[in-house]
C-alpha positions as CSV (number, residue, x, y, z in Angstrom):
1,M,0.0,21.8,92.3
2,T,0.8,24.3,90.0
3,P,-1.5,25.5,87.2
4,F,0.6,24.4,84.7
5,T,0.4,21.2,85.9
6,N,-3.5,21.9,87.1
7,W,-4.7,21.7,83.0
8,T,-2.1,19.0,81.5
9,H,-3.3,15.8,82.8
10,P,-6.8,16.3,81.7
11,A,-5.4,17.3,79.0
12,A,-2.8,14.3,77.6
13,A,-6.1,12.6,79.2
14,I,-8.4,14.1,76.8
15,L,-5.6,13.9,73.8
16,C,-4.9,10.1,74.3
17,A,-8.9,9.6,74.0
18,A,-9.4,11.6,70.7
19,I,-5.9,9.7,69.5
20,A,-8.2,6.1,71.0
21,L,-11.2,7.1,68.5
22,C,-9.4,8.0,66.0
23,H,-7.1,4.4,65.3
24,A,-11.4,2.9,65.9
25,V,-12.9,5.0,63.2
26,A,-9.4,4.4,60.6
27,A,-9.6,1.5,61.3
28,Q,-13.0,0.8,60.6
29,V,-13.1,2.8,57.4
30,T,-10.6,0.7,56.4
31,G,-11.5,-3.0,57.1
32,D,-9.5,-3.1,60.4
33,A,-11.8,-3.2,62.8
34,P,-12.3,-5.6,66.1
35,R,-13.4,-8.9,66.4
36,G,-16.8,-9.3,66.5
37,S,-17.7,-5.9,65.0
38,T,-20.7,-5.6,62.4
39,E,-19.4,-1.9,61.4
40,Q,-17.4,-2.0,58.4
41,A,-17.3,0.9,56.0
42,Q,-15.4,1.1,52.3
43,I,-14.5,4.8,50.6
44,A,-16.9,3.9,47.7
45,F,-14.9,6.5,45.6
46,S,-13.3,10.1,46.7
47,H,-11.7,12.9,44.7
48,A,-10.2,16.4,45.4
49,L,-13.0,19.3,45.5
50,P,-12.0,22.9,43.7
51,R,-10.8,26.0,46.3
52,L,-14.6,26.5,48.1
53,N,-15.2,29.6,50.6
54,G,-15.4,27.4,53.9
55,S,-17.3,29.5,56.2
56,H,-20.0,29.7,53.5
57,L,-20.4,25.8,52.7
58,K,-24.2,24.5,51.8
59,A,-24.0,20.5,50.7
60,T,-27.6,19.7,49.2
61,I,-28.4,15.8,48.3
62,V,-30.6,15.3,44.8
63,E,-31.9,11.4,44.4
64,V,-32.8,11.9,39.9
65,S,-34.4,9.4,38.5
66,Y,-35.0,8.0,34.8
67,G,-37.3,5.6,33.7
68,P,-36.7,3.7,31.0
69,G,-35.3,6.1,27.8
70,E,-35.9,9.1,29.6
71,S,-32.8,11.9,29.7
72,S,-32.3,15.5,30.8
73,P,-32.2,18.4,28.7
74,P,-28.6,19.8,28.3
75,H,-27.3,21.5,31.4
76,S,-24.5,22.8,33.7
77,H,-24.1,22.4,37.7
78,L,-22.4,26.6,39.2
79,C,-20.8,24.2,42.1
80,P,-18.6,20.2,42.1
81,V,-21.7,17.3,42.1
82,I,-20.6,13.7,43.1
83,G,-23.1,11.5,41.8
84,H,-23.6,7.8,43.1
85,V,-25.5,5.4,41.0
86,I,-27.7,3.3,43.3
87,E,-29.8,1.6,41.0
88,G,-29.6,0.6,36.7
89,A,-27.2,2.5,34.8
90,V,-26.8,5.9,33.0
91,R,-25.0,7.6,30.4
92,M,-23.0,10.8,30.8
93,Q,-20.8,13.1,29.1
94,V,-19.5,16.8,29.3
95,K,-18.9,18.8,26.9
96,G,-15.1,18.2,25.6
97,Q,-15.3,14.8,26.8
98,P,-15.9,10.7,26.0
99,E,-19.5,9.3,26.9
100,V,-19.8,7.1,30.2
101,T,-21.4,4.8,30.8
102,Y,-21.9,4.4,35.1
103,K,-23.4,1.2,36.8
104,A,-25.1,1.1,40.3
105,G,-22.6,1.1,42.8
106,A,-19.9,3.2,40.9
107,S,-19.6,6.8,41.2
108,F,-18.2,9.8,39.4
109,Y,-17.6,13.8,39.6
110,E,-18.6,16.5,38.4
111,A,-16.8,19.7,38.3
112,P,-18.5,23.1,38.5
113,N,-19.7,25.0,34.6
114,G,-19.3,22.2,32.8
115,V,-22.2,21.4,30.1
116,H,-23.4,18.3,30.8
117,V,-25.1,17.7,27.3
118,I,-26.1,14.1,28.2
119,S,-27.7,12.9,31.1
120,A,-29.0,9.9,30.1
121,N,-30.8,6.4,31.4
122,A,-28.8,4.0,29.7
123,S,-32.1,1.7,29.4
124,D,-34.9,1.9,27.8
125,K,-36.3,-1.4,29.2
126,K,-35.5,-0.1,33.5
127,P,-35.4,3.0,35.5
128,A,-32.3,4.3,37.0
129,K,-31.9,6.2,39.5
130,F,-28.5,8.1,41.2
131,I,-27.9,10.1,44.0
132,A,-25.8,14.0,43.5
133,Y,-24.0,15.6,46.5
134,F,-23.8,19.3,45.6
135,V,-21.0,21.2,47.3
136,C,-21.7,24.4,47.0
137,D,-20.0,28.1,48.8
138,H,-23.2,30.7,47.6
139,D,-26.5,30.7,46.7
140,T,-26.8,29.3,43.4
141,P,-29.6,27.6,41.5
142,L,-28.9,23.4,41.2
143,S,-28.3,22.9,37.5
144,I,-28.7,26.0,34.8
145,A,-29.5,25.9,31.2
146,P,-26.1,26.4,29.4
147,P,-24.3,29.2,28.2
148,E,-24.9,30.1,24.7
149,T,-22.1,30.1,22.6
150,P,-21.8,30.4,18.5
151,E,-21.6,26.5,17.9
152,S,-24.7,25.6,20.0
153,G,-26.7,28.3,18.1
154,G,-26.5,31.4,20.1
155,K,-25.3,34.9,19.3
156,Q,-22.6,36.0,18.5
C-alpha cells in the first residue's frame, strides 16, 4: 500500500461514523428518533447572538426567584442573556419596548446593554422563578445599575 491509502480507509471510517452520529442527534432533536427510543428533545428557543470573541467565551447560569409581588430594581446586563421561566410568570420590560409577561415554559432573549426597567413576578400570590443564561466574552459583573441619563435624573 502507498502512504496515501494507509490513512484513507481509517479516515473514511471515522467520517462515516461522524456523519451517522450527526444524523442520530438530529433525529432526536427533531423528534425523528428511532422507534423504541425513550429520549426526545425539542428546541425550546433559538436566537442569534451578537458577535462575540470566541476565544474568551464564558457561560454562566443564574436561577432568579421572586416571591409574590417581588421585583428587581432597574438594571442592565453587559452580555446577552437567554431566560427560561420554570415557575409562575414574570413581567419584563426593556426601556423603549413594551412590557411582556412570560409564563412557565416560555423563553426570552435580552440583548446586551438594554435597561431593564421592569423585572418582576407577575403574581402577588404565587412565587416565580426563571433561569438566566449569560454568554460573555469578557469579565464583567452580570448585572449593573443602568447608566444615568438626563431623563432618569442623572447629571447632564
